[in-house]
Structure formats: structure tokens, C-alpha cells
C-alpha positions as CSV (number, residue, x, y, z in Angstrom):
1,X,-110.9,-102.6,-124.4
2,X,-108.6,-99.7,-123.9
3,X,-108.0,-98.1,-120.5
4,X,-107.5,-94.3,-120.7
5,X,-104.4,-93.1,-119.0
6,X,-103.5,-89.7,-117.6
7,X,-100.9,-89.4,-120.4
8,X,-103.6,-89.7,-123.0
9,X,-105.3,-86.6,-121.4
10,X,-102.1,-84.4,-121.2
11,X,-102.7,-82.4,-124.4
12,X,-102.2,-78.8,-125.3
13,X,-104.7,-76.3,-124.1
14,X,-107.7,-75.9,-126.5
15,X,-107.4,-79.5,-127.9
16,X,-110.6,-81.1,-129.1
17,X,-111.3,-83.8,-126.6
18,X,-114.1,-86.3,-125.8
19,X,-114.0,-85.8,-122.1
20,X,-112.4,-89.1,-121.1
21,X,-111.1,-89.5,-117.5
22,X,-108.1,-91.5,-116.5
23,X,-109.3,-95.0,-115.8
24,X,-112.1,-94.9,-118.4
25,X,-112.4,-98.2,-120.2
26,X,-113.6,-97.9,-123.8
27,X,-113.5,-100.1,-126.9
28,X,-111.2,-99.5,-129.7
29,X,-114.2,-99.0,-131.9
30,X,-115.5,-96.2,-129.7
31,X,-112.0,-94.6,-129.8
32,X,-111.9,-94.8,-133.6
33,X,-115.3,-93.1,-133.8
34,X,-114.1,-90.4,-131.4
35,X,-111.0,-89.9,-133.6
36,X,-112.5,-90.1,-137.1
37,X,-115.9,-88.5,-136.5
38,X,-115.1,-85.9,-133.8
39,X,-111.3,-85.5,-134.1
40,X,-110.9,-86.3,-130.4
41,X,-107.2,-85.8,-129.6
42,X,-107.5,-87.8,-126.4
43,X,-108.8,-90.7,-128.5
44,X,-105.8,-90.4,-130.8
45,X,-103.4,-90.5,-127.9
46,X,-105.2,-93.5,-126.3
47,X,-105.1,-95.4,-129.7
48,X,-101.4,-94.6,-130.1
49,X,-100.5,-95.9,-126.7
50,X,-102.7,-99.0,-127.0
51,X,-101.5,-100.0,-130.5
52,X,-97.9,-98.8,-130.5
53,X,-97.1,-99.3,-126.9
54,X,-96.2,-95.7,-126.6
55,X,-96.9,-92.5,-128.6
56,X,-93.3,-92.6,-130.0
57,X,-93.8,-96.3,-131.0
58,X,-97.0,-95.5,-132.8
59,X,-95.6,-92.5,-134.6
60,X,-92.7,-94.7,-135.8
61,X,-95.3,-97.1,-137.1
62,X,-97.2,-94.3,-138.8
63,X,-94.0,-93.0,-140.6
64,X,-93.0,-96.5,-141.6
65,X,-96.4,-97.2,-143.1
66,X,-96.6,-93.9,-144.9
67,X,-93.3,-94.7,-146.6
68,X,-94.6,-98.2,-147.5
69,X,-97.6,-96.5,-149.2
70,X,-95.2,-94.3,-151.3
71,X,-95.7,-91.1,-149.3
72,X,-92.6,-88.9,-149.8
73,X,-93.9,-85.6,-148.4
74,X,-95.1,-86.8,-145.0
75,X,-93.5,-86.9,-141.6
76,X,-95.5,-87.5,-138.4
77,X,-94.5,-86.5,-134.9
78,X,-97.8,-87.2,-133.1
79,X,-100.9,-89.3,-133.5
80,X,-103.4,-86.5,-133.7
81,X,-102.1,-83.8,-136.0
82,X,-101.7,-81.1,-133.5
83,X,-99.2,-78.4,-134.6
84,X,-95.5,-79.3,-134.7
85,X,-93.1,-77.9,-137.3
86,X,-91.8,-81.4,-138.0
87,X,-95.3,-82.8,-138.5
88,X,-96.4,-82.4,-142.1
89,X,-98.0,-84.0,-145.2
90,X,-99.1,-83.1,-148.7
91,X,-102.5,-83.5,-150.4
92,X,-101.0,-86.2,-152.6
93,X,-99.8,-88.2,-149.6
94,X,-103.2,-87.7,-147.9
95,X,-104.8,-89.2,-151.0
96,X,-102.4,-92.1,-151.0
97,X,-103.2,-92.8,-147.3
98,X,-107.0,-92.5,-148.0
99,X,-106.7,-94.9,-150.9
100,X,-105.3,-97.5,-148.6
101,X,-107.8,-96.7,-145.8
102,X,-110.9,-97.3,-148.0
103,X,-109.8,-100.9,-148.5
104,X,-111.1,-101.5,-144.9
105,X,-114.8,-101.7,-144.4
106,X,-114.6,-100.7,-140.8
107,X,-112.7,-97.5,-141.7
108,X,-115.3,-96.6,-144.4
109,X,-118.1,-97.2,-141.9
110,X,-116.6,-95.2,-139.1
111,X,-115.2,-92.3,-141.2
112,X,-118.7,-92.1,-142.8
113,X,-120.6,-91.9,-139.5
114,X,-122.6,-88.7,-139.2
115,X,-123.5,-88.9,-135.5
116,X,-122.2,-91.0,-132.6
117,X,-122.9,-91.4,-128.9
118,X,-120.6,-92.7,-126.2
119,X,-122.6,-93.9,-123.3
120,X,-122.1,-92.8,-119.7
121,X,-120.0,-95.0,-117.5
122,X,-118.6,-95.1,-114.0
123,X,-116.4,-92.0,-114.7
124,X,-118.6,-90.0,-117.2
125,X,-122.0,-89.3,-115.7
126,X,-123.8,-88.5,-119.0
127,X,-123.8,-89.6,-122.6
128,X,-121.6,-87.8,-125.0
129,X,-123.1,-87.3,-128.5
130,X,-121.2,-85.7,-131.4
131,X,-121.7,-85.1,-135.1
132,X,-119.2,-85.0,-137.9
133,X,-118.0,-81.6,-139.1
134,X,-117.5,-83.0,-142.6
135,X,-120.1,-81.0,-144.5
136,X,-119.7,-83.0,-147.8
137,X,-121.1,-86.1,-146.1
138,X,-124.8,-86.4,-146.8
139,X,-126.3,-84.8,-143.7
140,X,-128.4,-81.8,-143.1
141,X,-125.7,-79.5,-144.5
142,X,-126.4,-77.6,-147.6
143,X,-122.8,-78.3,-148.7
144,X,-123.2,-82.0,-148.9
145,X,-122.2,-84.1,-151.9
146,X,-124.6,-87.0,-152.4
147,X,-121.8,-89.3,-153.5
148,X,-119.5,-88.7,-150.6
149,X,-119.0,-91.8,-148.6
150,X,-116.4,-90.9,-145.9
151,X,-113.7,-88.6,-145.1
152,X,-111.7,-86.7,-142.5
153,X,-111.5,-83.1,-141.6
154,X,-108.9,-81.3,-139.6
155,X,-107.9,-77.9,-138.3
156,X,-105.0,-76.2,-136.6
157,X,-104.5,-72.4,-136.6
158,X,-101.3,-72.5,-138.6
159,X,-102.6,-75.1,-141.2
160,X,-106.2,-73.9,-141.4
161,X,-108.8,-76.4,-142.5
162,X,-107.8,-79.7,-144.0
163,X,-110.0,-82.3,-145.7
164,X,-109.7,-85.6,-147.5
165,X,-112.9,-87.2,-148.9
166,X,-113.8,-90.4,-150.7
167,X,-116.7,-90.4,-153.1
168,X,-118.1,-93.0,-155.5
169,X,-120.5,-92.6,-158.4
170,X,-121.4,-95.1,-161.2
171,X,-118.4,-97.3,-160.2
172,X,-115.9,-94.5,-160.3
173,X,-114.0,-93.8,-157.1
174,X,-112.7,-90.3,-156.3
175,X,-110.5,-89.1,-153.5
176,X,-110.1,-85.4,-153.1
177,X,-108.1,-83.3,-150.7
């Protein structure tokens, strides 16, 4: 269980958020759904603080792990991908990171979720339901790819749309960015 802090909620104006309140108690599984399905920046901040002890500690862990995976064109400055001139990656590195992520069944399950609901609690007076914006995942989108299993979308004004997707057909695995 992770307790949401006020620091987790101090994000730039216009950030995609899940509507947490300081003091909310949510599970790490719920936060991962909020991050991977909805791109909730408040969820990313809470995960970073919970896992890394601080945002800075978590970012250090991210950069270290990216280097271990062989990523040479990546440098993280935050846990959510919001704009920072020193926060960058390449499509190749995104594919390397996804290649590692799909080793974990929980990641594949969560990043392949189409719709998720966080139930109301003592702070939030109503359920919060959201759907993925990943249009390649088999949903009601006319752009779906039937073999897509999971993926992650992103968007900032300077970067535009980003996407990494994992698909599998006849035993062949494909990661595209």
C-alpha cells in the first residue's frame, strides 16, 4: 500500500492525473494501472517516491537500469516523461526497455489492460474509470492490430505522440516504436 503525498501531486499545470488526494492509500498494482493504462503523472510520482525513496533516487535507478539494458541514447530526469530538455530517449532504447519489460507477466497484464476502475475511498467520493489510449490494442478502435498484446503511449507538446508496442503472432515477437 502506498500513501499519496502532497509532493506526488505537485506537477506542472495540465498534467494528466488520476485525481488522487494527499493521504489516499492505494496499492502499487492500482498505481501501475494508473501509470501504464492512463499515463497518470501523479501515479508515476507516487511510484517513484515509494520505490526509490525519493524522485531523485528513483530517477537514478531508472538511469542505472537503462545503462544495464544497453541503452546509450537515454537519460531520465523524472519518472513520468514530462518535458525536460535533459530527459530523452531513442526508439531503439525504448525497444530495449520494452524487451526487458515483457519478461514480467504483471507488466504485460497491466500494459495490455484496456479499461480500469479505481474505486472510491475516504478521499475520493466516486469511482474513477479510464481506458487506454493505445489504439493498436484490440478494443473498439478501428486502428487496432489483433496481435498487439501491450504497449505504452505518451505525449508532450514538444515531443508529440510516442508509442512502444509488443505484438506476437505465430510464435514471433515484435516490438515497434
